[in-house]
C-alpha positions, 0 to 999 in steps of 0.5 A: 775426475776419475771414476774410482773403485770406491765410486763404483761400490758406492754406486752399487750400494746406492742402486741396491738402496734405490731400485727405481734408479736401477730402472732409469739407469738400465736403458742407459747402460743396455740400450732400448733392445734390452727392453724389447727382449721380453717381447722377442722372447714371447714372439720366439715362444709363440713361433715355436708353439705354431711350429709344434702345432704344424708339426703335429698337424703334419704328423696327423696328416701322415697318419691318416695317409698311412691309414688310407694307403693301408686300406687301399693295399687291403682293398687291392689284396681283396680284389686280387683274391676275388680276381683269382677266384673268378679266374679259377671258376672261369677255368673250371667252368671252361674245363667242364664245357670242354669236357662236355663238348668233347663228350658230345663230339665223341658221340657225334663221331661214333654216330657218324663213323661210317661217313667220317672214316669211309675214305680210309676204311671199307665198312667202318664200324665202332668197336670196343675193347671187349670186342678185341680178343687180343687185348684180353689175352695180352692183359691176361699174359702180362703183355700189357703194362698198367700204363698201356692198359690205362691208355687203351681204356682212356681211348675215345673211340676205336673204329674197325674196317678194311684198309682201302689202300691195302684190302688184302691186309687184315682188318685195320683199327683206328685209334681215335682221339676226339676233342673240340679243338685238337692240339699236339696232345691229341696227336700224341695220345692217338699215336701212342695208343695205336702203337699199343694196339700194334704191339699186341698184333693189330694192324692200327693207325692213329686218328683224331677228330674234332671241330677246330684244328690249326694249320700247324696241327694239320701239317703235323698230322700229315707229317706223322701220318695221322688221319684228321677229321673235322666236323661241325657239330651243327651239321 
């Protein structure tokens, strides 16, 4: 017997009138999986809740990591600033020590000038710019530039005496630059200041003195005909 449209309508009406029939008929039509659907939905909802919790924990962990990285960066910045300040203090202290040591060696060279430069000069003695009349004359006449005047006043020491290698020549002046450790700048300054003295009529020669000088500096001094004297302050 065929199931007609009228039969379907009657079935729908009967199901509407008897809800308990619908509950009995549902498994037959939809199968057992439909009954499990609420549980599956609940499990999916719980899984989503756990996932959201994990994501939240990961986000919090990332926030803490970023905070730690920021703190480390700030600590590194402070450390770099402290190291820079410490380096500046060390450089300043080193400069002061070099200046103090340089001044000490200047005194030492002035005191020992006769023995230190006696190899080149007869009766060497330390003189000052005020002892050199031509300096005042050149300054008054404008022969000395401001740079040359400043360079002469910055000269560490002037030693005067007769040149042992040329005793018939006028008195010779040694333009002496003194440093604990001699370098090219010392050679340059001594040479420049000897030339300034020569430009106003003096027979002058460059000289440098200190405690240390590398082989390169010693060779350069020989090549440029600059007197180089080394002395141990403890002696």
